[in-house]
C-alpha positions in Angstrom: 19.9 243.2 107.5 22.7 246.0 107.2 24.3 245.1 110.3 24.5 241.5 109.4 25.7 242.5 105.8 28.4 244.8 107.0 29.8 242.2 109.2 29.8 239.5 106.3 31.7 242.1 104.2 34.1 242.5 106.9 35.2 239.1 106.5 35.1 239.1 102.6 37.4 241.8 102.3 40.3 240.8 104.6 43.7 240.3 102.4 44.0 236.6 103.3 40.7 236.1 102.2 41.2 237.8 98.9 44.6 236.4 98.4 43.4 232.8 99.2 40.4 233.1 96.5 42.7 234.4 93.8 45.1 231.6 94.4 42.4 228.9 94.6 41.0 229.9 91.4 44.1 230.0 89.6 44.7 226.3 91.1 41.2 225.0 90.5 40.6 226.7 86.7 42.5 224.4 84.5 42.4 227.0 81.0 45.0 229.2 80.2 45.4 232.2 80.4 42.9 232.4 83.3 44.7 230.1 86.1 47.9 231.9 85.0 45.9 235.4 85.9 44.6 234.3 89.0 47.8 232.8 90.2 50.0 236.1 89.3 47.4 238.2 91.0 47.3 236.2 93.9 51.0 236.1 94.6 51.2 239.8 93.6 48.6 241.2 96.3 50.3 239.0 98.4 53.7 240.7 98.1 51.8 244.2 98.1 49.6 243.6 101.4 52.8 242.0 103.3 55.2 244.8 102.5 55.4 247.1 105.7 56.8 250.3 104.0 54.0 250.4 101.4 51.1 249.4 104.2 52.5 252.2 106.5 52.8 254.8 103.6 48.8 254.3 102.7 47.9 254.2 106.6 49.8 257.6 107.2 48.2 258.9 104.4 44.6 257.8 105.4 44.8 258.4 109.0 44.1 262.1 110.4 46.6 263.7 112.5 46.1 264.7 116.1 47.3 267.7 118.5 49.1 267.7 121.7 47.1 268.4 124.8 48.5 271.9 125.1 46.6 272.8 121.6 43.4 271.4 122.5 40.8 274.1 124.1 38.2 273.0 126.9 35.1 271.2 125.7 31.8 270.7 127.5 32.0 266.9 126.4 33.8 264.0 124.6 32.0 261.4 122.9 34.0 258.4 122.7 33.5 255.4 120.4 33.5 251.9 121.5 35.0 249.0 119.2 38.0 248.4 121.4 36.8 245.3 123.9 36.8 241.8 123.6 33.4 240.3 123.4 34.4 237.1 125.1 37.6 235.6 126.4 38.9 232.6 128.1 40.0 234.7 131.1 37.6 235.3 133.8 34.5 236.9 133.3 34.7 239.8 136.0 37.1 242.4 134.2 37.4 243.7 130.6 39.9 242.6 127.9 40.5 245.5 125.3 41.9 245.2 121.8 45.0 247.5 120.7 42.5 250.7 120.5 42.6 251.0 124.2 43.8 254.6 123.6 40.7 255.6 123.1 39.6 254.8 126.5 43.1 256.0 128.0 43.1 259.2 126.2 39.5 260.2 126.8 40.3 259.6 130.7 43.3 262.1 130.2 41.2 264.5 128.6 39.1 264.7 131.4 41.5 264.7 133.9 43.5 267.5 132.5 40.3 269.5 132.5 39.9 269.3 128.3 36.2 267.9 128.8 33.7 268.3 131.6 31.7 265.1 130.8 32.2 261.9 129.0 29.7 260.0 126.6 30.4 256.4 125.7 28.9 255.2 122.7 28.5 251.8 121.5 26.3 248.9 122.0 27.1 245.0 121.2 28.6 245.3 118.0 28.7 241.6 117.4 26.0 239.0 115.9 26.1 237.3 119.5 23.3 239.3 121.3 24.3 237.9 124.9 27.4 240.0 125.3 27.0 242.9 128.0 27.1 246.2 125.8 30.5 247.7 125.4 29.5 251.2 126.4 28.6 249.7 129.9 31.8 248.0 130.5 33.9 250.8 129.2 32.2 253.4 131.8 32.9 250.7 134.5 36.8 251.0 133.3 36.4 254.6 133.6 35.2 254.7 136.9 38.0 252.4 138.2 40.2 254.7 136.8 39.0 257.6 138.7 36.3 259.3 136.8 33.5 260.0 138.7 30.2 257.9 137.8 28.1 261.1 137.2 30.1 262.6 134.5 30.1 259.6 132.4 26.7 259.0 130.3 26.6 255.9 127.8 24.5 255.1 124.9 24.5 251.3 124.6 21.9 250.6 121.6 23.9 251.8 118.7 25.6 248.8 116.6 27.6 251.0 114.1 29.1 254.4 113.4 26.0 255.9 111.9 23.6 254.9 115.2 26.9 256.3 117.5 26.0 259.6 115.8 22.4 259.6 115.9 22.5 258.3 119.6 25.0 260.5 120.4 23.1 263.5 119.3 19.8 262.4 121.3 21.9 262.2 124.5 23.8 265.6 123.8 20.2 267.3 123.1 19.0 265.5 126.7 22.0 267.1 128.3 21.9 270.5 126.5 25.1 270.2 125.2 25.9 271.6 121.9 27.9 269.3 119.5 30.1 272.3 118.5 31.3 272.1 122.5 32.3 268.6 122.0 35.4 266.5 121.0 34.9 263.3 119.1 37.3 260.4 120.1 38.1 257.4 118.2 40.9 255.9 115.9 42.8 257.8 113.6 42.1 255.3 110.9 38.4 255.4 111.7 38.0 259.1 112.2 37.3 259.9 108.4 34.0 257.6 108.5 33.0 258.9 112.0 33.1 262.5 111.4 31.2 261.9 108.1 28.6 260.0 110.0 28.3 262.8 112.6 28.0 265.5 110.2 25.3 263.5 108.6 23.6 263.6 112.0 23.8 267.2 112.4 26.3 266.8 115.0 29.5 268.5 113.6 32.2 268.7 116.0 36.0 268.8 116.6 37.9 265.5 116.5 40.8 263.8 118.8 42.5 261.2 116.9 44.3 258.2 118.9 45.4 254.6 118.4 47.5 255.3 115.3 48.5 252.2 113.2 51.1 254.1 111.3 54.9 254.7 112.3 57.5 257.0 111.5 58.9 256.3 108.1 61.9 254.3 107.8 64.1 253.1 104.7 65.7 250.0 106.4 66.0 247.1 104.2 63.7 244.7 106.4 60.9 247.5 106.0 61.3 247.8 102.4 61.9 244.0 101.4 60.9 241.6 104.1 57.1 240.7 103.9 55.5 241.2 107.4 52.2 240.0 109.0 52.0 243.5 110.2 51.4 245.0 107.0 48.6 242.6 106.0 46.7 243.7 109.5 47.0 247.4 108.4 45.8 246.6 105.2 43.0 244.7 106.8 42.0 247.8 109.0 42.2 249.9 105.7 40.0 247.9 103.5 37.6 247.3 106.1 37.3 251.1 106.6 37.1 251.8 102.7 34.6 249.2 102.1 32.6 250.6 105.2 32.7 254.2 103.7 31.3 252.7 100.4 28.6 250.9 102.1 27.7 253.7 104.3 27.7 255.9 101.3 25.0 253.8 99.8 23.1 253.2 102.9 22.8 257.1 102.9 24.6 257.0 106.5 27.4 259.6 105.2 
């Protein structure tokens, strides 16, 4: 039930949905001042959500920083969270299609090849309401082996459907491998790391983190960034709202 509700909430908190709802109410409701309130609120939020400078500032604040490889010590394992692969595509089904979060995969492979981690745990099941999709962890392990990582090094948890389950199942897998969580590195997107570390702490699996897939950019005061509405800004807010609602939902459910 929580899985289904969380997926529904992801759609309800999208900036476009919120703005459309407010503008729709403003057009439907004929009584003033309520119609005026909803119209003003809708247009105001549209301006806020589409402002690239504001979106970038908030995302920069929310994302946890990363370190250069030279400043990272060696670890027994890296736990990489999924959520970066497309469930289905119009292209041939003999390959894996990735979102922007492909950095999670690329940087984890780099960590292994640089000798920073000895083993890799890929944690993530289907993550979609369509249960016929091949679990993402299995698909990403195949990519890692194609990239030169030995099959014996990569272990998968393909049963977890959310971040809290990622933490629980990763902890069980680490215990079976006799690896202490404190000697592991958690790998996920910078915008997702706050929720991820909170879940792993709740599961008694405290570990250092390695952030990647940054959605923020270096600060700039160029006129088009300050004044011109941008679709990219709306997409950034979509990620932020999803994470904030996720944090509240996980807190309410006792996951963090």
